[in-house]
N, C-alpha and C positions, 0 to 999 in steps of 0.2 A: 505493501499501500504505501502512496507517495502521499505526505502527511503535507499541509498547508504549510508553507515554507516563510513565514512573515513574522512580525515581532506582536501579535498578538497571541499565538499559539506558543511560543517561545514563552512570551511571560505567564502565561496560563500554567505551563507546564514546569515552570521554577516555581511557581505558588504554591503549588503542590508538594514541589521536592522539601520547598522550607517550611511547610506547616506541617507535612507529615515528619519530618526531622524536630521539629518542634514540638508537637503532641508525641514522640517518642519519648522525649526528654522529660515529659509533664508526667507519664506513666511511669518512670521509674520513681517518683513521689504521690503518684495516686492512693497509695496507703495511708496517706497522711490521714486522720480523721475531716479537715475541711470540706475534703472530696467524697466522707462518705454519707451521703444524704440520703434521706427516706428515696424508694424508688419515683415514689406518685410525683416528684417534686422534679425528676429528672425524666419521667418514662410520659407517654400517651399507649393508649391502648387501641391496640388494633382486631381488626377480628378476620380479614380473610384467608391469614395463612391458618386458621384452626374452626375458622365457623363461627368462633365465639370470642371471648376477650381478653387478649394476651398483653401483656408488658413487649415493647418493640422489641427493646434493647435486649430481651430473655429468649426471645425467637429466632430460630433457629435458618431461617428463612432472608434472602436478601427482600426487603419490602421497607416504598416508602410512602409517604403520606403528603401528599398535599390540599393545605385548608382552604377555607371557603375565602379568612381574610386575608390568604397571600394571592389568588386568583385576583381579589379587589384592587390589593395593592400594587399590582403591576398591571393591571385593567386589562384584563387576559379578554380575549372575544368570546372562544367557544370553549366548550368543555375539552375537545382535543389539543387544543391550542393552550389550554391549561396543564396540560401533561409537559409542556416543557419545563414545568418548575421541577419533576421529579428524574432525577437522575438513573441515567441508563434507558430512559424514551426517546425514541426520536420521531417525528411526527412527520410523515409524509402528507402532504395535500395535492391527489390528483385534480382536486377542483376548491374552487374557494367554499363552498359547502360542502366538502369532506376535511378530511383530517382521519390517518390509521397511523394509528401508533404503533411502531416495531418497539418489540420485547426481545430483549437477545438475538436480532438479525431476523426476528419473525412476526407477520403481521396477519390482517385477515383471519381466517379460518384457521389460524394455529394459533392465534391469542383469544383467550377468553375473554370478554365484555360480562359484567354483572350491572343488576341495580339493584340495591337493597338485598342480596344474595340473590338473587332472579336470574337466570341467564338469559344474555339478549342473541347469543346465538341462535338462530334458528338452524332450517331445511336448507334455504338458500344463502347462507353466507358465503360468500364466494373468497375463493385464494386471491390474495394481492391484495393489494389496499382496496379500501371500502370507504364509505361515508356514514358508516352507522354509529360511531361513537357521536357522531355531531347531532343526531337525532336527541340527545341528552340538553334542556336547559341546564345552560351551565348555572345560571339563579335560581335552580330547585338542588341543587347541592352545598351538603355541608360541609364534605370532604371528602377525596378520591384517595383510595388503595391501590398501590400497584406492587403487584407481588411478581418478582422476578424468576423466573426457571420453576416454576410451582402452580399446581391448582389442577391435575386429574383427580388425584384422588380426592381433592376436597369438593369439587363441582364436578367433571365429567368432563368429554371430549370438547380438545380445539384448545386447550392450555399447554401445547406443547411448547411456548416460546416464554408463556406466562400469564395472570391474570389484572385484569383491571376490573374495581371494583366501584363504580359510583354510589357515593351513598347519601340520602337525602337530609334534608335540615331536620334536626329534633324539633321536637313539640314538646311544652315543657307544661305541666300541672302548676297551678298556685294554691296557696291559702285565700286570698280572694279573689273575685274576677278581677283580670288582668286583660284589657281591649292593647293590640299595638297594631301599626301599622309601617311598613317601610315601602318608601318613595324611590325610586332610582332612573336617571336618564344619561345617556352618553353620547356623544358627536365624537365626529374624526374626519379632520379636513379632507377637503375634494371631493365632498360627497359621498364616502365610503362606509356610513354608517349612521343611523339615527334610531336610537332603542329607547323604549321606556318599558320598566316594570316595576309592578306595584302588586306588594302581599299584607294582608291582612290577616292578623293574628288572634288566637284566643286561649285562655286559660284560665281553669278554675281546680276544686277541690278533686273532682271528677273527671273531667275531660281537656281535652286541648285538641287548637285544629291551626291548621296555617294551610290559607288559600292563596294562591301565585299566579301571575299573567305575566306574560311578556310578550311586546310587541316590537319585533326589528324588521329594520328596511336597509340591506346591501345596497349599496352600488358596486360599480367595477372598481375591482384592486386594483391601485395605482402604485407598480414597481418604484426600482433604483434608478440612478441615472440615467442608464440607458434603454429601458424596458417602457416605462412611461406607462398610460391606462392599457390595464387588461379586458380589454371589449370580447364576447360578454360574459363578466363573470359574477353579475350581482344578483341579490335576488330576495325575498321576502320569506319572513318567519312568525307564523302566530302560535303561541305555546300557553299552558293552561296547567297547571297539578293542586290537587288538595291532599293533604294527610291531616289524618284524626287520628286520633289515641283517647279510649276509653279504659279507665281503672274497673274492672269488672268487681276486684274486689283487694283484700290487702298482698295477695297472692297471684293474683292476674292479672292480665290487660291485652286488650284489642287494639290492633293497627291498620287502620287502611288507607291505601294511599292509591289515589286516580291520578294520571298525568297522560297527555295528551301533546303530541309537536306535529306542526305542521307547517312545511317549506315549499314554496309556490314557485316555479321556473328557473332553477337551479341549473346555470350551464355547464356541461364540460369543456372546459375551455380549450386545450388542448384538440380534442375533435374537431373544433371548427377552425382553429386556429393552422390544424398540420393534416387533418384527415378531410378536406373538402367539403365539409358538412355546413351547409346554410342553418341550419338547425341541429344543435344535437342537449339536450335538455333530460333532467328528470322534474316530474313535474304530474302530481304531485309526488312528496317524499312525507311519509305520515309514520308516525307511531305512536301506536295507545297501550298504555300498560296500567293495569287494576289488580291490586291483590286483597286481600283478607289475610293476618299476621294474629295468630294467638300463642302468647306468651306467659306458660303454666308454672308457677314455681312449687314442687313436689315435699313431701313430709318422709322423705325415706332415706335413709343415711349410705344409699350409694346412688339412686339419681336425684338430680338436684332440681331439674328445671327440664320442661318440656316446651317444643317449638313448633309450629304444626302451621304451615302456609299452601293458601291457594291462591293463584293468578291466572290471569288472562291478559293475551297481549294480541295485538293485530299490526302487521307490518303492511305498510302500502309501499312498492315502489313503481310511479309511471316513467315512462319514456319518449319522446319528442323525439324523432330523427327524421331530415330530408337532408338529399345531397342536393350540392349545388346544379343548375341546370336539370334538378330531377322533377318531375310532377307529380311522384309518390309521397305522402307523405305518412308514415308509419310510425303508427302510435300501441306501444308496449304497455301492457300493468301487469302487475305480481302481488299479488296479495296472501301476507302467511296468519293463519291463527294458530296462536299457541298459546294450549291451557296446560297449566303446571300445580302440582303437589309433592308437598315436602313434608316428612316429621321426623323430629330427631331429639334425643333427648342429651343433654349435659350431664356425665356422671364424677364423681369424684370420690375419694376415700384418704382422709387426714390432708398431707402434702403432699405427699409421695406418689398419688396416681391421680390422672382425671381421663376424659373420654369425650369424644361424642361420636356418636353412632343414630344411623335413619335412610331414609330412602326416599327416593324421589320417583316423580313420572313426570315426563314433558309429550304434549304430543303437538305435532305443526301439522296443518292441510296448508297445500299450495293451490291458490286459484292461480290460474297462471293465461295471458288472450294477445293477440297482436290482430290491428285491424290496419290493414294498408287503402289509404285514400287515394284516387287520384283526382286531382287539385282542377285538373282540365273540366271534367265531366260531373264531378261531386259523388261519382261512385265509391263504394265502401265494400272491400273484400276481407272476410274474417279468416286471419292465418293461424298457426300453431302458436303457440306463444313460446319462450325462450324455458318454458319447463314445463313437463306432462301435466295438466290440468287435471285435479283434484289428487295430486300424488300423496301421501302422507308419511310424515317419520313420527316414530314412537321411538323413545328411550324410558327404560325402567333402568333403573341404579340401587343396590346398596352399597354402605360405606363405615366404617368404621377407624376414627384416629385416636391416638393414644400417646401420652405423657408421663413418663414416669423421671422423678425428680429425689436424687440423693446427694447430700451433701455437694460437690464442687460439680456434679454431672448432673446432666440432663436429658434425655432419651424421646425423640421422638417416633411414631411408626403410625402407618395405616395401610389399610387396602379397603379398593375399591372394584365393586366386579358390576359391569355394565352392559345389559345386552339392547339391541336395536331391530326394528321391526321397519325397512323401507317398503311403501307399496308404489308400482308407479302402474297405473294404464294409459297407457299411449295410443293413439290410431296411427299414429308411422311405424312407432315401437314396437310396440304390443305390450304387453303386461310381461310384469315380473315383480317378485318379492325377494329381497335380500335383507340378512340376518347376522350383522357382524355382532360379536364379540369379544371384551376386551377387560383382561385383568391387571389392574397397576397397584403399586404401590410405594411409599415412602421411608427413606431411616435417615435420620440425621442425629450426630452427636455432637451435645455442645459440652465447653469444657471452662467452667468461670474461673479466668486467671487471679481476679482479686475482685476491689471490690465495683470498678469501677470498667472493666472489659473482659472479653470473652472471646471465644475462639469456635467454630463448627465448622465438620466435615457434613456434609448428607448425598445423599442419591436418589431419585426422582424418577418414575418410569410416569410419561405420558403418552397421549394417547388420542388420534381424530380420526373419529367413524366417517365413511364417507358419506353425505347427503346429499339432498336432491339437486342440488347444484353438481355436484361431481358426477351425477348419475344421471342427469337428463338436460343437461344444456344444449339446447340447438340454437346455434345462431351467433350473431357478430356481437363478441368479447373482447373490449380494448381493440386491438389491432391486430384480430384473427377470426376467425370461424371455427364455434368453437363444436361437435358432434358427440352425442353420448356413448359411454360404457357404460353397462352393467353388470361389469365383471370385476366391482372391486371388493378391497379388504383395506379393514384400517391401517393408518400410517400411525409408528412408534417410533417413540422418542425415549434416552437412556440418560438422564441428566447428572455428572458430578459435580461439586462444588465444595469451597474451602472458603470461609468467611471468616474477618475479625471486625468486633465491632469496641469501638471505646468513649465512655461518655464520662464526663464528670459536670463541673458547673460554665469551665469557661469551653472546652471543646467539645464536637458529638465528632468522631472519625471513623467511617467504615472505607473496609477493601473487599472484595471480590474476586475470585477467579472460576470459571466454570468453564466445561467441555460439554456440550450437548450433544451425542449421538444422534442420526437420524436414519430410520429404517421404512421399507416401502414408501416412501414418497408419491404422492399423486400426482404427478405432474403431465403438463398439457407437450402431446408427442406432435412432431409435426408428420403428417401423412404426403409422402414425398410425391410431388406432379400435381396435388390436388388444389382445387381452387375456387371458390363460390365469391359471387358477387366482387369479383376483385380481393377477397382475403386471402391469404394462407389460411388451410386449412390442419385444424388439429382435435385431438384426443387423448382423455386423461388413462393415463395407463399407471399402476402401482411399479414401477422400474427403477426407481433409484435412492441409494444410499449417500449420504452426506455427512458432515458435521460442524458444527458453530462451536466457536473458543473467542473468550475474551477474557477480560478485565475491568473491570468498575470501579470507582474510587467516591468519595463523597467526602467532603469537610466544610463545619461550619465551626464559628468560632463566635463568641459571644464575649468582644474583648472590653466593655461595661456596659451597664445596661440601658444606653443610648445606641448602641452601636454594635453590628451584626456583619460579618464577614464570612459567602460560600461560594463552595464551587464545587463541582464533579467532572468528570471527565471519564468518558467509556470509548475502550477498544474492543468492534469487531473481527472475527477472520472466518469466514465462512469458506467450505469447499465441497464440491459434488465428486463424489468418490468414483461414482458412477461412470461421470463423463470427463470425468479428469479434469475439470476448469473451476473456476469460481464458483460457489453459490450464489444466485441471485436476488438483486435489490439488496446486496449487505450495505448497511452504512458505513460511514468516515466515521475515521478520528474525532467524536464531535466530546463538546462540554461549555460547560457555563460558571460564569465566575460572576457573586452580586454582592450587593453593598446595601444594606439602609442604615439609615441613621433616625431617631425618634426625639424629638424634644418639644415639651411641653402639647400643643395641639398639631405640633409639625410633624409630616412623616419624609422624607426623601430616601428615594433609592435608587439603585438605576444596577441595571445587568447586560451582560456582556456575553451574548452565544456567536458562538465559534464551529465551523465545522471542516476537516482537511479536504482535500481534491481526492474521489474516490475517480480512480481508470483501472480499479482491479475489477473486471466487467465480466460476469457470464455471457454466454451465445444468446440469450433472454433477453440481454440488457442494451447490448450492441443492437436487436434488432425494434430493441421500446424509443418509437421516437419523442419518447419523455426525457429522455439522457441524452445530452448532446455528443456529438464526435469527439472522442478522445477523454468521456468521462464527463463527470459533476465538477466545477471548478471548486477549490475551498473559497470559505469567507468568513466574515467576522463582521460583527453587526453589536451597534452599541444604543441601549435604550435609556431615557430616563424619567423619572416619575417622581411625583410629588402633591400631599395633600394635606389639607389645614380645614381641621375640626372646629366649631364654633357651637354652643349649645348641643342641639341635634342632626346638625345638619355637618357634610364633609363636602369640600369642593376638592376636583383630583383634577390635574394636569396632565401630561406626559409628551413625549415628543419620542415616536418611534424610527429607529434607523438614521440616529443622528447626522449622522456621515453621508446619508442619500446611496450607499452601496447596493449593487444590485448583486440577489444572489435567490437559492435556490436550494430547498431540500433535496438530497438525490433521492431519484425517482418520481418526482413531483411533476405537476400540469402545469403549474403556474410558477412563478415567479415571488418571493417575498413582499412586504410594506415595504414601497421607500420612503421618504423623508415625507411623516406625518404626525399632525397633533392631535390630542385626545381628551375632550374633557366633558367630565363627567359628575355630576350633582344628585347625593343621595340623602335620605331625610330619616330618621327612625322617629315614629312619634308613639 
């Protein structure tokens, strides 16, 4: 890999060298009483690693939390863009309405997305970059957790690279009836954004709720010094969510959530700019989620709590396509209805043993259609959709995860058995039924070195079951034409990891080394000599093996009560063993250096993002028109933000890309923001 050869990258690497030297020196003195603080003053609770609350420092996983207040501080636009705050996450943007997070070199249906513990990945989640995480309203979030390298045992298929969980804002009961209102508005120069958000809150002794609505209008994205306006990239969005909590008794409560995200006229810019399309957009892009969750405390020496969740989801993606010079307007529409149910119990015996066990069921039904309209005659012709209409996918699983603690040692281990029933009945391809199964496990051993640091080693097996997108896609996908294959089996992974964590009053530092062996990868294979509608023809097969390995490091320094300095750096290397070439879409060396200073009512912060050049390309990368000839150039971008609060009002301003650099995240279809100003005003009444 060729690294970015400029002063910013050298400065960031120098920062890490001296900072880690400093924290290693600090570790020698970490046994002193001044660092022996209660864990709850140093740590926060994370839930994604074990499906129940554990202390982040004691969790033998690479897990990071992105809080809502950090998203607000850096004035981040969407949920995917907010993930740029998390070490080890690289966010590719095929279009301005997208945002596909890469974890340890993998994305799409090899990275699992959750909302409040409920799977967002469904039967049509495709390989490679997608837009699904952008169907989460960033204003509904309390925090996000990124679990790198794990998740299959806890949550099932797709967590080959890792798991990202979005968690809704908490609602809180109160001794007396309390009403509250949050108001927010945001503008970006050059008409790139107008946003309005309002939330109504209520709490009393027995219940609480929060209702939230968001309206957004995004103009065309304006790039850096040589790019200018990228047309068409703008779109519109209207979101609503409601969360309520009822205390049924002193030992039980019921939580209900409904959310709806509706995006309109979302263009796929690179299709228009590079592939001779007059129209290529998603309209609509919708997602609905509703769930009911019962949390019950149990009066038992072993079984402590039980949680039961029933959920419903509906995802709709419409696409409109028309080539330049063509009189045919193609309209495609895919809908996925998902029912989910899970039941689990948390058990423990003293401080030595704890466990979480349960089962879950998800059922997806796919409705897919296509209509070709001749604009000269106004006649319409129905065609087969991208997926077999009426196809279903059912997942049934049981899992059990255990933790043993003894003095300075902690051992965690778990198993999951998952079976799937995929049914496809298609007028073009006939009927078929596929029933793949998977048994996966994990094991981690953690050793506490002293009161502030620990080291761990872990091994995780993961899998991804073939879904309806794999089995039944027929049509244009990205820059190729895809035909179905009903003879597929699950992908598998085996990931080894070493980790070190250090934390005291001043320093938080982490470093992780990993290697992920990948087996039976489902990849698109080109059918030699075939071409449909001017596109080369591909079909998916289980034919490849490969590996991805890398290093991740993060450092956070609380220099004094007002001043914080943080940075992270990630290196990823991937190789396709079968074809003896680089793995596809591997991110370059990338990192972030940020500082914030707060005094009285003022808050000032800046972050410096950088990525090295990526010219180590697979053959599929070379064919990808989103990647420049010779690879994606390296870049570095500086953003500055500040805010002032008085009474219940906060006014925040920001300057994105201060030096107006032209840049692109590797594999993206659009360039990043040019120099632009941001103004937001919020009020909490």
